[in-house]
N, C-alpha and C positions, 0 to 999 in steps of 0.2 A: 640567100642565107650565107653569112660569113661566120665561120667558126674561128675563134681566137683562143689559144690556148694560154692560160694565165700562169705564170710562173708563181711558185709559192714565195711569200715574202721570207727572206732569210731571217733567222732567229736574231733577236736584239739581246745582247748581254748588257744587262742594267748595272750589275755589280759583279765584281770578281776580286775576292779579297784573301789574304792570308794572314793569320795572326799567331804569334808565338805564344804559348802558355806552359810553363813547366817542362821545357824540352819537347814539346809537342807542337806541331803546326796545324791549326784549325783552318781549313779551306772552306769557302762559301761562294757560290755563284748564284745570281739570280738572272732569270731570263724572261723575255716578253715576245709574243708572237711565235710561240713554239709550233710551227706548222711544218709537216713532213720531216720532223727531226727524229732520228732512231735512237742516238745515244750521245753521251758525252764521255770522252776519254780524257782523263786527267793525266798529263805528262809532267815529268820531273827531270831536271838537269842540274848539275853542279857548275857548268861552265857556260850556260846559255846557248850552247851549240848542239850537243848530242842529247836529245831527249828520249826518254823511255817511258812506256806505259806504267802508270802508278795506281791508278783506280778507274773504275768505269761505273757509269750510272745510266741506266735507261731513261729515256725522255718519257715524261708523263703526258705529253701531247696537251699542254695547256694552252688555251687560246689567249689568255691574258698574261698571267705570270706564274712562275714556278721558282723554287728555291731549292738548291741542292748542296750538300754537305759532303766532306771528306776529311779524314784526319791522317797526318803523316806522323807515325808514332817514332820514327827514327830519322829526323833530319840531321844533316850533317852540319858540323860547326863551320861557320862562314856563311856565304850566300847560297840559298836554295832557290832555283827558278822553277816556276810552275806555268803551264799554259793548258787550254782546253783545246781538244780536237773535237769538233762538232761534225757528227756524222749524220747525213741525211738518210731517208729510206731507200734511195737509189745507190748508197755506198759512197756518194760524193762527200767531200768534207772541207772545212775551213778551219782555220786557227783562231784563237782569241789573241789578245796582246798578252805578253809575258809579264807575270809579276815576280817580285823578288821578296824573299823572307830572310832576314839576317838572323843568324843564330850565334850568340855570343859564347865564347868558351866559359864554362863555369869555373870558378876558382875552387881549388881543392884546399881543404884545411881540416886539422884536428884541433879541437878547443875544449875547454872546461867551462861548465857553469854550473851554479853560481861560483864564483872565485872571489872572495874567500868562501870557504864551505860554511853553509849556514843551517842546513836541515839534515845533516848526517849522511848525505849522499853526494858522491862526485858523479857528475853527469858528463861523461866523455862523448863528445859529438864528433862524428866522422862525416864529412861532406866531400863527395866524389872521389873517394879512396878506392883503391883496387880491392877486388873480391879476394878472399883467402884467408890464411892464418895470421893472427896478430898476437904478439906476446905484450902483456902489459905489466909493468913493474913499478912500485911505489917504494921510494927510498927516503931516508931521513937525510938531514944536512951532512951527516958524516959519511954518506954512501951506504949505510946498512940497508939491507933488503927488509922491507916491512910487509909487503904483499906482492903476490905474482899471480897472474892469471893468463891462461891461453884461450883464445876464442877464434872461431872460424866464422866468417861473414860472407853471405852470398849476395849481398846488396852493397851499392856504392854509397848509399847515405844511411846512417843509423845512429842510434845513441845507445851508450851503455851506462847503466846505472851501477856505481860501485859503492858499497855501504862503507861508511867512515868508521874507524876504530875511535871511540871517545876516550879511550886509555891514552892515547897518544897526546903529547904536550902540544901546546900552541907553538906555531912557528911556520917556517917555509919547508915544503917537501918537493921532491923531485919526482915527476911521473914520466916514465919512459914508454913509448910506444914503438914496438919493432914491427914494422910493416912486412908484408909477405915478400918483398923483394930484399929484405934485410936492412933497409934504411931505417934510421932511428928518429923519432920526433920527441924532443924533450920539453916538458910543461912544468911550469912552477905551480904548486898547489898551496894556497895560503888557508891556515886553519887557526 
């Protein structure tokens, strides 16, 4: 009688992807032949050298295939690198290939819509602006103050509706937005 010890077939990574959506990275991996696998450790790096543990998923021990998901809620602007550390039941491990997900810097802006004002409301849109206190001033073409508001925002993206005074004459108005750092953004409002 000859006894032969069969080694477990290593897991096969069928798919390993990362997709950016609204400043979040959705990661997915699909495996086959998941025999003797204990867990998957998802690792992240910003330079493709120093990886650190980002998420962990226990193996479901699927004989055919299994799919796993993870989300990076705070990816860095630039290139984010991800890899899987596949740990078997004996503590031995192997690594997957490294995937890259590029995160573009979002533009910051302050804008008005609609412009010219059509429905009696100025909608002031803030995109990727710092959190904090904002001073908003509306002035006529002579520089006279018509309206002033102070608002505190805790989000980077928001829209502020400002009711328009229909007693004002038609023309061009100046809207000043003073940001929390003291910088001023000036916008023309058409009515």
